[in-house]
C-alpha positions, -999 to 999 in steps of 0.1 A, spaced: -539 -209 67 -522 -215 100 -555 -210 119 -573 -234 96 -547 -261 100 -546 -258 137 -586 -259 138 -583 -292 116 -559 -308 142 -579 -297 170 -610 -312 154 -593 -345 147 -580 -348 183 -617 -340 196 -632 -366 171 -607 -393 186 -617 -384 221 -654 -385 214 -658 -415 191 -655 -438 223 -639 -472 219 -612 -479 194 -620 -509 170 -599 -533 190 -619 -526 221 -655 -528 203 -673 -558 210 -670 -587 185 -703 -600 167 -702 -633 155 -727 -659 142 -766 -660 144 -778 -634 169 -805 -636 196 -839 -647 180 -822 -662 148 -819 -699 139 -788 -721 135 -788 -738 103 -776 -773 98 -740 -783 92 -719 -815 92 -684 -816 110 -660 -845 111 -662 -858 147 -628 -865 165 -645 -875 199 -675 -894 212 -698 -923 196 -698 -906 163 -660 -904 160 -648 -905 123 -681 -897 107 -695 -864 93 -723 -856 114 -751 -828 120 -758 -822 157 -782 -795 148 -802 -821 127 -803 -844 159 -811 -815 184 -845 -803 172 -861 -783 198 -841 -792 227 -818 -769 245 -781 -765 229 -749 -749 232 -726 -749 202 -691 -736 206 -670 -726 176 -633 -723 180 -601 -718 162 -575 -730 187 -571 -755 214 -566 -733 244 -565 -736 283 -595 -712 288 -613 -730 261 -606 -765 280 -619 -749 313 -650 -739 296 -658 -771 279 -650 -788 312 -680 -767 329 -703 -773 298 -695 -812 301 -705 -811 336 -736 -791 328 -745 -817 302 -746 -844 332 -764 -819 357 -790 -811 331 -798 -846 318 -835 -843 323 -835 -812 302 -819 -831 275 -790 -804 272 -769 -809 240 -734 -794 236 -708 -799 211 -675 -778 200 -666 -773 164 -630 -763 157 -626 -743 126 -595 -754 104 -585 -766 69 -560 -788 85 -584 -818 98 -560 -845 96 -532 -826 116 -557 -811 141 -577 -845 147 -550 -862 167 -545 -830 189 -583 -824 196 -583 -861 208 -552 -853 232 -568 -822 243 -602 -837 251 -582 -864 273 -562 -837 289 -594 -820 300 -612 -853 306 -640 -842 285 -667 -869 282 -702 -858 275 -691 -832 249 -684 -842 213 -657 -826 196 -653 -821 158 -636 -804 132 -653 -783 103 -629 -783 77 -648 -770 46 -640 -732 55 -617 -719 84 -646 -692 90 -672 -719 96 -704 -729 81 -712 -700 56 -749 -697 68 -734 -688 104 -716 -658 93 -689 -661 120 -666 -633 124 -629 -638 113 -622 -617 145 -638 -642 166 -614 -669 181 -644 -683 200 -681 -681 193 -704 -695 218 -743 -700 208 -770 -710 232 -803 -719 215 -835 -737 223 -865 -745 200 -841 -737 173 -836 -701 181 -804 -684 195 -810 -670 229 -775 -660 239 -743 -654 217 -709 -649 230 -681 -637 205 -646 -635 218 -613 -625 202 -582 -644 210 -572 -638 246 -605 -627 257 -620 -660 270 -610 -659 307 -625 -669 340 -649 -640 342 -661 -646 306 -667 -683 314 -686 -674 345 -707 -650 324 -714 -678 296 -724 -702 322 -747 -680 339 -766 -676 306 -772 -713 308 -805 -712 328 -821 -692 298 -823 -723 279 -823 -751 304 -856 -758 322 -859 -791 338 -886 -815 331 -907 -825 360 
């Protein structure tokens, strides 16, 4: 009996060592994956020309290159990312790059003023910000993970080319650089 108990403990310890990453270290999967389509959805727009309207940017984008950022919180790292995407919209005007941010919250009225202030603080001009308030997990067809604080989808011709899903605290300068380095995969300048 003693040997059997000792063998069980040893087996358990070996299993823990050999299984690799713990669940908190595993990469997060969220939203449509490479090759899949992004479906239409509408969000209530907080900034930009469509402010105050329910608007579908997917419907407007068509086959053009686009980046959607889904986020739960107004953080400084997210602000840094959106500032770089804002600049990319201007830099890739010929490619007609579309970028927008959709905050996921069922508290649209409370969040709207905060989103506006946040956009002013980071001087975001070309990237509209909106709030999807029908479900705090986002549009159902997107299957966004509840573990993802930020999901970035890059697509062209209506198909996802790059997907970045990050838990709270994982968006940092290195991840921003990684995300921005994927942008050339969807943007080809028209001659």
